[in-house]
C-alpha positions as CSV (number, residue, x, y, z in Angstrom):
1,M,-31.8,31.0,31.5
2,T,-30.2,34.2,30.3
3,A,-30.0,35.7,33.8
4,L,-27.8,32.8,35.0
5,L,-25.4,33.3,32.1
6,T,-25.4,37.0,32.5
7,E,-24.4,36.6,36.1
8,L,-21.5,34.4,35.1
9,K,-20.5,36.9,32.3
10,V,-20.5,39.7,34.8
11,R,-18.2,37.7,37.2
12,A,-15.9,37.1,34.3
13,R,-15.8,40.7,33.2
14,L,-15.1,41.8,36.8
15,R,-12.2,39.3,36.9
16,V,-10.8,40.6,33.6
17,N,-11.0,44.2,34.9
18,G,-9.4,43.3,38.2
19,L,-6.5,41.4,36.6
20,R,-5.9,44.3,34.1
21,R,-5.8,46.9,37.0
22,A,-3.4,44.7,38.8
23,G,-1.1,44.6,35.9
24,G,-2.1,41.1,34.7
25,G,-0.9,41.8,31.2
26,Q,-2.9,40.3,28.4
27,V,-6.0,39.0,30.0
28,R,-8.7,37.6,27.7
29,L,-12.4,37.5,28.6
30,R,-12.6,34.0,27.1
31,D,-10.1,32.7,29.7
32,C,-12.1,34.3,32.5
33,L,-15.4,32.9,31.2
34,N,-13.8,29.4,31.3
35,E,-12.5,30.0,34.8
36,V,-15.8,31.2,36.1
37,A,-17.6,28.2,34.5
38,R,-15.1,25.8,36.0
39,H,-15.7,27.4,39.4
40,V,-19.4,26.6,39.4
41,G,-19.0,23.0,38.2
42,F,-18.6,23.0,34.4
43,L,-15.7,22.0,32.2
44,H,-15.6,25.3,30.3
45,W,-17.7,28.2,29.3
46,E,-19.5,26.4,26.4
47,H,-20.4,23.6,28.8
48,A,-21.9,26.1,31.3
49,R,-23.7,28.0,28.4
50,R,-25.3,24.8,27.2
51,V,-26.5,23.5,30.5
52,L,-27.5,26.8,32.1
53,G,-29.0,27.9,28.8
54,G,-31.4,25.0,28.8
55,E,-29.8,23.3,25.7
56,A,-28.6,20.1,27.3
57,T,-30.4,16.9,26.4
58,A,-30.9,13.6,28.2
59,G,-27.5,11.9,28.6
60,D,-25.5,15.1,28.4
61,D,-22.9,15.9,31.1
62,M,-24.7,18.3,33.5
63,G,-21.5,19.1,35.3
64,S,-21.0,19.1,39.1
65,F,-23.2,22.3,39.5
66,W,-25.6,20.5,41.9
67,H,-22.8,19.2,44.1
68,A,-20.8,20.8,46.9
69,P,-17.5,19.8,48.6
70,R,-19.0,19.4,52.1
71,T,-21.7,17.0,50.9
72,G,-19.4,14.1,50.8
73,V,-20.1,13.3,54.5
74,L,-23.8,13.1,53.9
75,L,-25.6,9.9,52.9
76,N,-27.2,9.9,49.5
77,Q,-27.9,7.4,46.7
78,W,-26.2,7.5,43.4
79,F,-27.5,6.1,40.1
80,A,-26.0,5.6,36.7
81,Q,-29.3,5.2,35.0
82,R,-32.1,7.7,34.9
83,D,-34.9,5.2,35.1
84,R,-33.5,3.7,38.3
85,A,-33.0,7.1,39.9
86,M,-36.6,8.0,39.0
87,A,-38.0,4.8,40.4
88,A,-36.1,5.3,43.7
89,H,-37.4,8.9,43.8
90,R,-41.0,7.6,43.4
91,Q,-40.3,5.4,46.5
92,Q,-38.9,8.4,48.4
93,P,-40.8,11.4,47.3
94,A,-39.5,13.6,50.1
95,A,-36.0,13.2,48.7
96,F,-34.5,15.5,46.0
97,L,-33.4,14.1,42.7
98,L,-30.3,16.0,41.3
99,P,-28.1,15.5,38.2
100,Y,-24.4,15.0,38.6
101,R,-22.4,14.9,35.4
102,R,-24.0,11.9,33.6
103,Q,-25.3,10.4,36.8
104,F,-28.1,11.1,39.3
105,M,-28.2,11.6,43.1
106,L,-31.1,11.1,45.5
107,V,-30.4,13.4,48.4
108,E,-32.0,14.9,51.6
109,A,-32.6,18.4,52.6
110,D,-29.2,18.8,54.4
111,F,-27.5,18.2,51.0
112,V,-29.6,20.9,49.4
113,R,-28.8,23.3,52.2
114,E,-25.1,22.7,51.6
115,L,-25.6,23.8,48.0
116,G,-26.8,27.2,49.2
117,V,-30.4,26.4,48.1
118,D,-33.4,26.5,50.3
119,P,-35.0,23.0,50.5
120,A,-38.4,24.7,51.4
121,A,-38.4,26.9,48.3
122,P,-41.7,26.7,46.4
123,A,-39.9,25.9,43.2
124,W,-39.1,22.4,44.6
125,Q,-42.8,21.6,44.7
126,A,-43.2,22.9,41.1
127,V,-40.5,20.4,39.8
128,G,-41.6,17.6,42.1
129,R,-38.2,17.7,43.9
130,D,-36.8,16.4,40.6
131,L,-34.2,18.6,38.9
132,V,-33.7,16.0,36.2
133,S,-37.2,15.9,34.9
134,G,-37.7,19.6,35.7
135,Y,-34.6,20.7,33.8
136,G,-35.2,24.0,31.9
137,S,-38.4,24.9,33.6
138,A,-39.1,28.2,35.4
139,A,-38.9,26.4,38.7
140,W,-35.5,24.8,37.7
141,L,-34.3,28.3,36.8
142,A,-35.3,29.7,40.2
143,L,-33.4,27.0,42.0
144,A,-30.4,27.3,39.7
145,R,-30.4,31.1,40.4
146,Q,-30.1,30.3,44.1
147,R,-27.3,27.9,43.4
148,V,-25.3,30.4,41.3
149,Q,-25.7,33.0,44.1
150,A,-24.6,30.5,46.8
151,P,-21.4,31.2,48.8
152,R,-18.2,30.4,46.9
153,A,-17.3,27.8,49.5
154,S,-20.3,25.7,48.4
155,F,-18.6,25.0,45.0
156,A,-15.8,22.5,44.6
């Protein structure tokens, strides 16, 4: 998990340095950490640190990290309850189960591609195409790394 957080910290430090060189006055790293975290779908740095650091627990807000602006036109199923989402996933094992804030989405490969993540990546098999149950695993980390490295346009 540290690699994901390190990537975001580097982005924040680059932002601080760029703003300071441009005469941005008093720029604080904390503000840039919050900005970078919001950009990838979290409320603030501590929220990103908790989720990407593997510390979130069932029922926590997972942010909109696994969502992209252009996915709104794609058909997918939304669930408020984890057990219903998992039951639907058992009926559609070729679909991908993703967290969204405190909800769950069952999506197809096109949705995953819009996230900048390869739907054929071996890590999907390792988590059973379920990022809810697979949270915090090495496979989840590999997929989250792809997501963090996705083009800026894939984030809201």
